[in-house]
N, C-alpha and C positions, 0 to 999 in steps of 0.2 A: 526453219528465218521463220521469226513473227510475221504473220499474214495480216498486221492492222496498219495504218496510216505512217506507225513508227518508222523508223531510218535506223536500221542495225548502226552501231560502233564500229569503225575500220576493226578494233581488235576482234570483237562480236563475229564479222565476214571474216576472219584470217583464220578462224576457227574450222566457221560452219559452209562457206560462199561456195557453190559448188559442190558439194561432198554427192556420191551417188545415192540413189531412191527408189526402189528399196537396198537397202544394203546388204552388197552380198554376202548370201549366208547369215547376216546379222552381225558383219564384221564391224566393228567401232572403226579401226584405223579401214583405210583403201587400204584392197591387196595389191599386190607387186604382180601384173597382169603378165607374166612374162610368158607373153607368146610371140613372134614375129607376124603372123597373120592371121587375119579374124572372117571367118563365113563369109562368099561373096553373095549380094542378094541382088543387083543388076545396078549398084553403082558405077558410075564415072570413073573414069583413071586417078583422080586428085582423091578421090570421095573412097576408092577402096582400102578396106580396114586393113593397114599394114603401117607398121613402126616407122620405117620411115617418112611416111606421109604425115604423121605426127595427130594421130586420130583414134591413139586405144584411150578407153578408159581412165587411164591415168593420165594421160594427156587433158582431156574432156575437163578436168575436174580443175589442174593448174589454170587452163584457159578462162574457167568460168571466175575462179576465184582470185587472177590477177587481174584481171578487165573490171572486176568490182573493187578492188584496193587504190587501182590507178585512176578510177571513175571513171573507165571507157566505155566503148560500147564491148570492145571483143577484144582479144588478144591472144596471142599463141608465146607458147614456149620451144626454146629454143638449144642446142646444145652445148652452147658457148653465149657470153654477150658477144664476142665477134661474131660471133653467126648471125645473133641476131641485128648488130650494125653495118655488115658485108649485105645480109638479104634485105634490109632496108633500102637503105642506098640503091643495089642496082636493080632494085623493083622500079624507081621513079629515075632511075639515071640512064643514060645511052649514050653510044658514041656521038661527041658533039655538044653534052650537054656541061653544065658549069652550074657550082655548086658556093654559095660561100657556108664558110667555116670559123668558130671562133679561135682566135689565134694561139690560145694552149687548149689540148686535148689529148687525152687517153694517147701512151703508147702507140696502140695496137692499131687504131684509129688513123692517127698522124703517118705510121707506116704506111696505112692501107693509101692513103689519101694519095699521097706522096710516089710512092711506088708502085702499086697493082692499079690504079684505078687509071692513071696517064696511058697506060701500055694498052688500055681499053676506049683512050680517047673522052678520058671524064675527064676537066678540071677545076681547080678550082682556088679561092682568092682567101687570103685570112683577112678576117676584119677582128678590130677594137672592141671585144665586147661590151665594154664602158662607153664608146662613144658613137651612139644611134646617129648623130648627125653626118657620119661618115662611111656609112655601107652604103647609101645609095650611089656612093659613086664607084664599088666598088663593082655593081650588079654589070652584067654584059644581056644583050639579046639571048643567048643560051642560058640563063640562071634558071632554074628550077626547085632549088630548096637551100634555106639555109640549115645550120647545124651547131648547134649550143653544149655545154654542160652545164647543170644545177649550181653543181660546184666542182671545180677543177683540181686535178695532181700533182703539185701536190702543196699548192698554197692555199688550197679552198677560197679559189676568188667566185664572187658572182657572178654573174652578166648582169645586164638589166633584162630580164627576160618578157615582163610585159610588156618591151620596144618594139622586144626579136615578134611576140605574135602582132602587133599592131604592124609592124614592117611587113612583117611576111603577108598577111592579109592585103595588104593595101598595094601588092606590088604583084600577086594571084603564086604566093610561091609555098610549098612545102615547108612545116616547120617541124622538124627533127629537135630532141633532145634526148640527153644519156642521166638520166635521175641516180646512176649510180649510187653517188655520195649520199642521198640526201635519203633513196627511198621513198614508198607512196606514204609512211609513217608522217613525215616530213615536207614531203613539198609532192602536189598530186598535178604536175604543171599540163595533164587534159584538162584540168577546171580552171587553169589559166586561158586555153585556148590554143595549144601546141596540137597540132595536127599527129605527133609519133612519139611514144614516151617508150627509150629502149632501157632496160637493167643490163649488169651482170650479175643474174641472180646468185653466183660464185659468192658475193659479198653480202650485204644488208638482209636480203631476201631471205636466204638459206641461213647463215648465220653458223654456219661450225664447220668453215673450214676441211669440207669434206665433198665436196661435189663444183661440178664445174656446169654451168647453165647459163642461160639470156631469156631476154623476154622482148617482145616490142606490143607494143595498146596502141588502140587508135579504131579509129571506124571500123563498121565491121567490112566494107568493102576493100578499103584498105589492108585489112588486117587479112584476108582471103588473097588477096594479088601477092602481098610478099609470101604466104605460105604458099603459091605454087612455085614460086622463085625457092624459095628453099627446098622444097621438095625434090627439084633439079639440083640443087646447091648438095644437097643431102646433109644437112647439119643438124639434123632430129638428135633430143636425146632419149636415153633408155628409160625403160620404167622404171627400174630402180630407180635412176636419179631421180623420177619423177615422183615416186615415193616420197624422199628424203627430201627434197626441196617442199612437198607440200607441207610436211612435217617443219622444218622450220620455217614456215609464212608462220606457224599455226601461234607462234613466240614474238613474231615481228616488233608488233608494237611494246611489249614487253624491254627485248632487247634494247632497240632500238632510243629507245627514252631513257634505260638505263645509261648507254654508252654516251647518251647525250650531256647528259648529269656530269656525269665521271669527267668528260671531256673539259668541260668549264669548269668544273674546279682544278684541273688541273693543266689546266690554260691559264688559272689566275693564280697560281702560284708559281707556273713557271717566270710569269710575267714578274714578276718580284726578284729572280735570281740573277743575281748577280754576272753568272756565268753563262748563260739565255742573251744574247741582241737583242733579238727579235722572237713573236710569236705570232702566228699566222695562225686565229682560229675566228670565223662570224660571231662567236658569242663575245668577244671583247669589246668593250666601245672602241679599240684602237684597230680593229679592224675596216679599211676601206671599203667595205660596203655593209658597216655593221647592221643601220640604219636597214636597208634592202634586205636584210636577210631575217632581219626583227620583223619584216611584216609579212613576209612571202613563206617564210618558214613556221611551222606549227609542230610545237610539242618540244622542240630543241634546237639546237643549232649542230647537231651531227655528231660524229663519234674522231671524224678526222680532223687532226691538225701538224702543223708543220712550226718547227721551231728552230731556232742557227745558235749549236753551239758558239760560243766565243774563239774557243783553242782552236777553229779550224776539223778538217777531215781526220786527221790523228787523232785528236782528243775527244773527238763526236765518238768516235770506235772505240777510243777506252772507256768512256763513260755507259755506250751502249751492252759492254764484253762485263760492265759489271753490275750493271738492271738487272735482277732476280726473278720476277716477273713476266715480263715481255720478252718475246721471241725474235728471236731477230731474223726478222721474214716479208717476203716480197707483197703477201697479198692484203686482204683487209676487211673489218667488216665482221670478220669470227668474235666470237665470246671471250676467246684470247688476245691481250693484248699482245700487237705485235708493233713493231720499231723497223724503221729502214735507212741507210743512210741514201738518197736518190741518185748523187753524182758519182757514186761507187757503182752503185749494183743496176736501178729501172732507168735511169738516165745517162749510167755510163758509155752508148754506143752512140752520144751526141755531142761533138767538138765542143770543146770550153768554152771558146763565143756563144755557140749557142745557147750551153745553159746557162751562162751568165745573163744574156738575154733575157731569159723564161723566170731570172729570179731563181736558179739553184748555186747556189754556192757549195765549196764542201764542207761546210758545220751543217749545211742545212740536212734536217732529220723530218722524216717526217712518220707518226705518231697513228698507229688505229687504237682507238683506245673500246677495253674487254668490257666484260659486267663484274669485274672483280671490286670490291669493297675499293671506294673512292681514295680513302684513309691510308690503304694499305700500297695502293698505286703511289698515293704522293709520299710517302713514305721511302717505299724504295727507289723515287725518284732522288728523294733528297739525300740519302747513304752512298746510292754512284755518282751525284755532282760533287 
């Protein structure tokens, strides 16, 4: 890295930050350290060289690199996005505690909040992320933190992030945010003042649909505390996945900007099609939080969108079956375009009335834009419609 006063760009740091020095045996890419344990040199338990304790050389490279990309003091890589989220929540919440949660969050997070945390005496209240004036009334004497997402799944809505930070500071709460849909390329919540930033590294951070991983970034003290919890829960990531994630991070800037540009072109195309009733994409002027997204997102509006097929669920499924480039699959953020109908798949476990309350109707499709040529995606959508 340059040693003068210049600050390297995100793209440069994504390639080089935290790399082992000197390079082991001159290796250009970080080798896989396929060993479960390392020599003991008198360390205390949580610092003993052992894979479950997330302190191999492969882990160390990722911790430094992700912290740099997020703009935080430290970071911790985990075995999945849910490992990051659960470890962070269980570090700062205990029996009798309460948290405020954005009304629509990732399904895994929602299930944990509804079914797991109450068994341990931890309860929550949902808040409207667009109505900061209502948040004070949702607090209790035992409220400890507030939890939101940068962009929601599947309608890509954007909370009033600046108000969340201000509210948390004013009330002595820890602020946590899931930044998966934006990635640090488009948004760095730590720079906005959030205490802890979580990513499902399965998605944009890795970008190749070939691993499951997560991360949490924040102050060194907070990350250290979360690591102790993760050590006990066992949600560590293996060295092979570490190397794959490090490889993916090297191209995150290229991928996410291309996906964002593709998504904007496709969203504009869909907005003009008579078969499509509504398009949810923050890059469109019609999106309810377009102005906020324009101010807080950097370099694009993301690769995720949702749109409503006017023919309902049956016609939406037929449309998806006619697409030749995208794959019908439930994940997101990879170089390959993916499409899914939430009501039939990722939100099928919810009652119809709950889906309706979330704005998820039968014809809604969620689309994760890949890095294919935009003109090819548009042509494919046109023939399928």
